[in-house]
C-alpha positions as CSV (number, residue, x, y, z in Angstrom):
1,X,0.0,0.0,0.0
2,X,1.3,3.5,-0.9
3,X,1.7,5.7,2.1
4,X,-0.8,8.6,2.0
5,X,0.4,12.2,2.4
6,X,0.3,12.9,6.2
7,X,-1.0,16.4,5.6
8,X,-4.0,14.9,3.7
9,X,-4.8,12.5,6.4
10,X,-4.6,15.2,9.1
11,X,-6.8,17.6,7.1
12,X,-9.3,14.8,6.7
13,X,-9.2,14.1,10.4
14,X,-10.0,17.7,11.1
15,X,-13.0,17.7,8.8
16,X,-14.3,14.6,10.5
17,X,-14.0,16.1,14.0
18,X,-15.7,19.3,12.9
19,X,-18.7,17.5,11.2
20,X,-22.0,17.1,13.0
21,X,-22.5,13.7,14.6
22,X,-25.2,12.8,12.1
23,X,-23.0,13.4,9.0
24,X,-19.6,12.4,10.5
25,X,-19.3,9.2,8.5
26,X,-19.2,11.0,5.1
27,X,-16.0,12.9,5.7
28,X,-14.6,9.9,7.5
29,X,-15.2,7.8,4.4
30,X,-13.5,10.5,2.3
31,X,-10.5,10.4,4.6
32,X,-10.3,6.6,4.4
33,X,-10.5,6.7,0.6
34,X,-7.1,8.4,0.5
35,X,-5.5,5.1,1.4
36,X,-8.2,2.5,1.6
37,X,-10.7,1.9,-1.3
38,X,-14.0,0.8,0.1
39,X,-17.7,0.4,-0.6
40,X,-19.2,1.4,2.6
41,X,-18.5,2.3,6.3
42,X,-20.8,1.6,9.3
43,X,-20.5,2.5,12.9
44,X,-22.1,1.3,16.2
45,X,-21.6,3.4,19.3
46,X,-23.0,3.6,22.8
47,X,-22.3,7.4,23.1
48,X,-25.1,8.4,20.8
49,X,-28.4,7.2,22.3
50,X,-30.6,8.5,19.5
51,X,-28.9,7.0,16.5
52,X,-26.3,4.4,17.8
53,X,-25.9,2.9,14.3
54,X,-25.0,4.9,11.2
55,X,-23.8,3.8,7.7
56,X,-22.5,5.6,4.6
57,X,-21.7,4.3,1.1
58,X,-23.3,2.1,-1.4
59,X,-27.1,1.9,-0.7
60,X,-27.1,-1.8,-1.6
61,X,-25.1,-2.3,1.6
62,X,-26.1,0.6,3.8
63,X,-29.8,0.1,3.2
64,X,-29.7,-3.5,4.4
65,X,-27.0,-3.6,7.1
66,X,-28.4,-4.1,10.7
67,X,-27.1,-3.3,14.1
68,X,-27.2,-7.0,15.0
69,X,-24.8,-7.8,12.2
70,X,-22.4,-5.1,13.4
71,X,-22.7,-6.3,17.0
72,X,-21.6,-9.8,15.8
73,X,-18.6,-8.3,14.1
74,X,-17.9,-6.4,17.3
75,X,-17.7,-9.6,19.3
76,X,-14.5,-10.5,17.4
77,X,-12.8,-7.1,17.7
78,X,-10.8,-5.9,20.6
79,X,-10.3,-2.1,21.3
80,X,-7.1,-0.9,19.7
81,X,-6.5,-4.1,17.7
82,X,-7.7,-3.9,14.0
83,X,-9.4,-7.0,12.7
84,X,-9.7,-7.9,9.0
85,X,-11.6,-10.8,7.4
86,X,-14.9,-11.7,6.0
87,X,-18.2,-11.0,7.8
88,X,-21.9,-11.3,7.2
89,X,-23.2,-7.8,6.5
90,X,-26.3,-6.7,4.6
91,X,-27.1,-10.4,4.1
92,X,-23.8,-11.0,2.2
93,X,-20.4,-12.4,3.0
94,X,-18.1,-9.3,2.6
95,X,-14.5,-8.4,3.2
96,X,-14.2,-6.0,6.1
97,X,-11.7,-4.1,8.2
98,X,-13.1,-3.5,11.7
99,X,-11.7,-1.4,14.5
100,X,-13.0,-0.7,18.0
101,X,-12.1,2.0,20.5
102,X,-13.2,2.6,24.1
103,X,-11.6,5.6,25.8
104,X,-11.9,5.8,29.6
105,X,-15.3,7.0,30.6
106,X,-16.9,6.3,27.2
107,X,-19.2,3.5,26.0
108,X,-17.0,2.9,23.1
109,X,-17.7,2.4,19.4
110,X,-17.1,0.0,16.5
111,X,-16.3,1.0,12.9
112,X,-16.6,-1.5,10.1
113,X,-15.2,-0.7,6.6
114,X,-16.5,-2.8,3.7
115,X,-13.4,-2.9,1.4
116,X,-13.5,-2.8,-2.3
117,X,-11.3,-5.8,-3.0
118,X,-12.0,-9.4,-2.3
119,X,-9.5,-9.6,0.5
120,X,-9.6,-7.5,3.6
121,X,-6.5,-5.2,4.1
122,X,-4.0,-5.6,6.9
123,X,-0.9,-3.8,8.3
124,X,-0.6,0.0,8.0
125,X,-4.1,0.5,6.7
126,X,-5.5,-1.0,9.8
127,X,-3.3,1.1,12.0
128,X,-4.3,4.3,10.3
129,X,-8.0,3.4,10.5
130,X,-7.6,2.6,14.2
131,X,-6.0,6.0,14.9
132,X,-8.7,7.9,13.0
133,X,-11.4,6.0,14.8
134,X,-9.8,6.6,18.2
135,X,-10.1,10.4,17.5
136,X,-13.7,10.0,16.3
137,X,-14.7,8.0,19.4
138,X,-13.1,10.7,21.7
139,X,-15.1,13.3,19.8
140,X,-18.4,11.3,20.2
141,X,-17.8,11.0,23.9
142,X,-17.1,14.8,24.3
143,X,-20.2,15.7,22.4
144,X,-22.3,13.3,24.4
145,X,-21.2,15.0,27.6
146,X,-22.1,18.5,26.3
147,X,-25.4,17.9,24.5
148,X,-27.8,20.9,24.4
149,X,-31.0,20.4,26.5
150,X,-33.1,19.9,23.3
151,X,-30.9,17.0,22.2
152,X,-31.0,15.5,25.6
153,X,-34.8,15.5,25.6
154,X,-34.8,13.9,22.1
155,X,-32.5,11.2,23.3
156,X,-34.8,10.4,26.2
157,X,-37.7,10.1,23.9
158,X,-35.7,7.9,21.6
159,X,-34.6,5.7,24.5
160,X,-38.3,5.4,25.6
161,X,-39.3,4.3,22.1
162,X,-36.6,1.7,22.0
163,X,-37.8,0.4,25.3
164,X,-41.3,0.1,24.0
165,X,-40.2,-1.7,20.9
166,X,-38.0,-4.1,22.8
167,X,-40.8,-4.9,25.3
168,X,-43.2,-5.6,22.4
169,X,-40.8,-7.9,20.7
170,X,-40.0,-9.7,24.0
171,X,-43.8,-10.2,24.5
172,X,-44.2,-11.5,21.0
173,X,-41.4,-14.0,21.3
174,X,-42.6,-15.2,24.7
175,X,-46.1,-15.7,23.5
176,X,-44.9,-17.7,20.5
177,X,-42.7,-19.9,22.6
178,X,-45.6,-20.4,25.2
179,X,-47.9,-21.5,22.3
180,X,-45.3,-23.8,20.9
181,X,-44.6,-25.4,24.3
182,X,-48.4,-25.8,25.0
183,X,-48.7,-27.6,21.7
184,X,-45.8,-29.9,22.1
185,X,-46.7,-30.7,25.7
186,X,-50.4,-31.4,25.0
187,X,-51.5,-35.0,25.5
188,X,-54.5,-34.4,23.3
189,X,-52.5,-34.2,20.1
190,X,-50.7,-36.9,18.2
191,X,-47.2,-36.3,16.9
192,X,-48.2,-35.4,13.4
193,X,-50.9,-32.9,14.6
194,X,-48.5,-31.4,17.1
195,X,-45.8,-30.8,14.5
196,X,-48.4,-29.3,12.0
197,X,-49.8,-27.0,14.7
198,X,-46.3,-26.0,15.8
199,X,-45.4,-25.2,12.2
200,X,-48.5,-23.1,11.8
201,X,-47.7,-21.1,14.9
202,X,-44.1,-20.5,13.9
203,X,-45.2,-19.3,10.4
204,X,-47.9,-17.0,11.9
205,X,-45.3,-15.5,14.2
206,X,-42.9,-14.8,11.4
207,X,-45.7,-13.2,9.4
208,X,-46.6,-11.0,12.3
209,X,-43.0,-9.9,12.9
210,X,-42.5,-9.0,9.2
211,X,-45.8,-7.0,9.3
212,X,-44.7,-5.2,12.4
213,X,-41.5,-4.1,10.7
214,X,-43.5,-2.3,8.0
215,X,-46.0,-0.7,10.4
216,X,-45.8,3.1,10.9
217,X,-47.8,3.1,14.1
218,X,-47.3,6.8,14.8
219,X,-49.2,8.0,11.7
220,X,-52.3,5.8,11.8
221,X,-55.3,4.9,13.9
222,X,-57.3,1.8,14.3
223,X,-60.9,1.1,15.5
224,X,-61.0,-0.4,19.0
225,X,-63.1,-3.4,17.8
226,X,-60.6,-4.3,15.1
227,X,-57.6,-4.0,17.4
228,X,-59.4,-6.2,20.0
229,X,-60.2,-8.7,17.2
230,X,-56.5,-8.9,16.3
231,X,-55.7,-9.4,20.0
232,X,-58.2,-12.3,20.2
233,X,-56.6,-14.0,17.3
234,X,-53.1,-13.7,19.0
235,X,-54.4,-15.0,22.3
236,X,-56.3,-18.0,20.9
237,X,-53.2,-20.3,20.4
238,X,-52.1,-19.7,24.0
239,X,-55.0,-21.7,25.5
240,X,-56.1,-23.8,22.5
241,X,-54.8,-27.0,24.0
242,X,-54.9,-26.2,27.7
243,X,-57.5,-26.5,30.5
244,X,-57.6,-22.7,31.0
245,X,-60.8,-20.9,29.8
246,X,-60.0,-17.5,28.2
247,X,-62.9,-15.0,28.4
248,X,-62.6,-11.9,26.2
249,X,-64.9,-8.9,26.9
250,X,-65.0,-6.8,23.8
251,X,-64.8,-3.0,24.1
252,X,-68.3,-1.4,24.3
253,X,-67.6,1.0,21.5
254,X,-66.1,-0.9,18.5
255,X,-65.9,2.2,16.3
256,X,-63.8,4.3,18.8
257,X,-60.5,4.9,17.2
258,X,-57.2,4.2,19.0
259,X,-53.7,5.5,18.1
260,X,-52.1,2.5,16.5
261,X,-49.1,2.7,18.8
262,X,-51.4,2.4,21.8
263,X,-53.4,-0.4,20.2
264,X,-50.1,-2.3,19.6
265,X,-48.9,-1.7,23.1
266,X,-52.2,-2.8,24.6
267,X,-52.0,-6.1,22.6
268,X,-48.5,-6.7,23.7
269,X,-49.3,-5.9,27.3
270,X,-52.3,-8.2,27.4
271,X,-50.5,-11.0,25.7
272,X,-47.6,-10.7,28.1
273,X,-49.9,-10.7,31.1
274,X,-51.7,-13.8,29.8
275,X,-48.4,-15.6,29.2
276,X,-47.2,-14.8,32.8
277,X,-50.5,-16.0,34.3
278,X,-50.4,-19.3,32.3
279,X,-47.1,-20.2,34.0
280,X,-49.0,-20.6,37.3
281,X,-50.4,-23.9,38.5
282,X,-54.0,-24.3,39.5
283,X,-55.4,-21.8,36.9
284,X,-58.8,-22.4,35.3
285,X,-59.9,-19.0,34.0
286,X,-58.5,-15.7,32.6
287,X,-60.7,-12.7,31.7
288,X,-59.6,-9.8,29.5
289,X,-61.4,-6.5,29.2
290,X,-60.8,-3.3,27.2
291,X,-62.6,-0.1,27.9
292,X,-61.6,3.1,25.9
293,X,-62.4,6.1,28.1
294,X,-62.2,9.8,27.3
295,X,-58.4,10.1,27.8
296,X,-57.1,6.6,28.2
297,X,-57.5,2.9,27.2
298,X,-58.2,0.9,30.4
299,X,-57.2,-2.7,30.4
300,X,-57.8,-5.5,32.9
301,X,-56.5,-9.0,32.9
302,X,-57.7,-11.2,35.7
303,X,-57.2,-14.9,36.7
304,X,-58.4,-17.2,39.3
305,X,-55.0,-18.6,40.1
306,X,-53.0,-18.8,43.3
307,X,-52.4,-15.0,43.4
308,X,-48.7,-15.4,43.6
309,X,-47.6,-13.0,40.8
310,X,-45.4,-10.3,42.4
311,X,-45.2,-6.8,41.0
312,X,-41.4,-6.9,41.1
313,X,-41.1,-10.3,39.2
314,X,-39.3,-10.1,35.9
315,X,-42.4,-10.6,33.7
316,X,-44.2,-7.8,35.6
317,X,-41.2,-5.5,35.3
318,X,-41.2,-6.0,31.6
319,X,-44.8,-5.1,31.4
320,X,-44.2,-2.0,33.5
321,X,-41.4,-1.0,31.1
322,X,-43.7,-1.4,28.2
323,X,-46.4,0.7,29.8
324,X,-44.0,3.4,31.0
325,X,-42.6,3.8,27.5
326,X,-45.9,5.2,26.3
327,X,-46.6,7.2,29.5
328,X,-49.1,4.8,31.0
329,X,-49.7,3.3,34.4
330,X,-49.7,-0.3,35.6
331,X,-51.1,-1.9,38.8
332,X,-50.6,-5.5,39.8
333,X,-52.9,-6.7,42.5
334,X,-52.2,-10.3,43.6
335,X,-54.3,-11.8,46.5
336,X,-53.1,-15.2,47.7
337,X,-55.8,-17.8,47.1
338,X,-58.0,-15.4,45.1
339,X,-56.0,-14.7,41.9
340,X,-54.2,-11.8,40.2
341,X,-55.5,-8.7,38.5
342,X,-53.2,-6.7,36.2
343,X,-54.7,-3.3,35.3
344,X,-53.3,-0.6,33.0
345,X,-54.2,2.8,31.7
346,X,-52.7,3.8,28.3
347,X,-53.0,7.5,27.3
348,X,-54.9,8.1,24.1
349,X,-53.4,11.6,23.7
350,X,-49.8,12.1,22.5
351,X,-47.4,12.4,25.5
352,X,-46.5,15.8,26.6
353,X,-42.9,16.8,25.9
354,X,-40.5,16.8,28.8
355,X,-40.4,20.6,28.8
356,X,-42.1,23.5,26.9
357,X,-40.9,24.0,23.3
358,X,-40.2,27.6,24.2
359,X,-37.8,26.7,27.0
360,X,-36.0,24.0,25.0
361,X,-35.7,26.2,22.0
362,X,-34.1,29.0,24.1
363,X,-31.8,26.6,25.9
364,X,-30.6,25.2,22.6
365,X,-28.9,28.5,21.9
366,X,-26.7,28.3,25.0
367,X,-23.1,27.0,24.8
368,X,-22.1,24.0,27.0
369,X,-20.3,26.3,29.6
370,X,-23.4,28.6,29.7
371,X,-25.6,25.6,30.4
372,X,-23.3,24.6,33.3
373,X,-23.6,28.1,34.7
374,X,-27.4,28.2,34.2
375,X,-27.8,24.8,36.0
376,X,-26.0,26.2,39.1
377,X,-27.7,29.5,38.9
378,X,-31.1,27.6,39.0
379,X,-30.0,25.8,42.1
380,X,-29.6,29.2,43.8
381,X,-25.8,29.5,43.7
382,X,-24.3,33.0,43.7
383,X,-21.6,34.1,41.3
384,X,-18.8,33.4,43.7
385,X,-20.1,29.8,44.4
386,X,-20.5,29.1,40.7
387,X,-16.9,30.3,40.1
388,X,-15.6,28.0,42.8
389,X,-17.6,25.1,41.5
390,X,-16.5,25.5,37.9
391,X,-12.9,26.6,38.7
392,X,-13.3,29.9,36.8
393,X,-13.1,33.5,37.8
394,X,-16.1,35.4,39.2
395,X,-15.7,37.9,36.3
396,X,-16.1,35.1,33.9
397,X,-19.3,34.0,35.6
398,X,-20.7,37.5,35.3
399,X,-19.9,37.4,31.6
400,X,-21.7,34.1,31.2
401,X,-24.7,35.2,33.2
402,X,-25.1,38.3,31.0
403,X,-24.9,36.2,27.8
404,X,-27.5,33.7,29.3
405,X,-30.0,36.5,30.1
406,X,-29.5,37.9,26.6
407,X,-29.9,34.6,24.8
408,X,-33.0,33.5,26.8
409,X,-34.6,36.9,26.4
410,X,-35.1,37.4,30.1
411,X,-34.3,40.3,32.4
412,X,-33.5,38.6,35.7
413,X,-31.7,35.6,37.1
414,X,-35.0,34.4,38.6
415,X,-36.6,34.3,35.1
416,X,-33.6,32.4,33.8
417,X,-33.8,29.9,36.7
418,X,-37.5,29.4,36.0
419,X,-36.8,28.5,32.4
420,X,-34.1,26.0,33.5
421,X,-36.5,24.3,35.9
422,X,-39.2,24.2,33.2
423,X,-36.8,22.4,30.8
424,X,-35.6,19.9,33.4
425,X,-32.1,21.3,33.3
426,X,-31.9,22.1,37.0
427,X,-31.1,19.1,39.1
428,X,-30.2,18.8,42.8
429,X,-26.5,19.3,43.7
């Protein structure tokens, strides 16, 4: 490999570090092209909670690559030690060069380069890619530590959405496995019927998962009756070959529309609750009710089992995470000898933002140091105390406070503190 001009590599590194996080891979790809021909680059990082995976290059690769594929490559790469070989990416066996970096205090990141040749490069190319990626990872860590308040709020919302999706997928897989186990354990079915039923269940589960991948639940609504009908179809296999009677009380107003994300969450919640209840002994009946109210969808799942389901048990915690992700509430009431009732309320209106748009918009204009000063000002610290806390001069604090008041469009420290509290920026010392 011909050695690249060091000045070119350094200039490319500067352009990478100056680029916004969302577009960082493009200048990085241009920098690598100086000494490493490639088709695509992809990254997976724990220091960007909103978009941990990014890719740039040929759309035939970037459009199909998954975070799971990158994670499997990451299992073979040690920080600071470039790895080259062939890996399964975008559904193909491709030559790659992979590097990982994990500075102290960072979650770390993985960079995978899909090279243009049939063989993955080694030697100096790997060392140069490693050094560039070390710089990028440090920059990602620094930016994660100094995110504006608006970006922090967006990251919290993104984390909540991922929690909801993970909880739904967990519930779907658990229900499928429960149905398969019930079929295979049933003494009423012969071997051929059990295999046929198990196959049908597996195919139905795959179809459901593929359909879920194409569902844009945030832009559509669904009648409550239709959503409940889909739930009934999903619950039927769970008790088809068991001694438990499943009673489904349909919603009183079938035409009442529900946001699709709430309907999907409700289905996942009920199915998860039924799966948890079926794992108990001595169960003969489960009753499910839906009741759309003015502001929320109310759900109840009751059994006549031993009443031993604890609210802090793992299945219940998963259901609680699912409900919390959409801003709902969950109550588990287990009475020994009388059964368990799992009740939930899922909001039908979109969740309120964590702070007013005005406050977040104003805070977005502040620089990282100004946000630090504002956070302490909101806690009631005076200029001298802020200066001591941040190891800067009192004159510098006064300069920052003046800029803060000007950017926020307020006249007093009290008004600035109120905006900080409204945005959630102010936290206890």
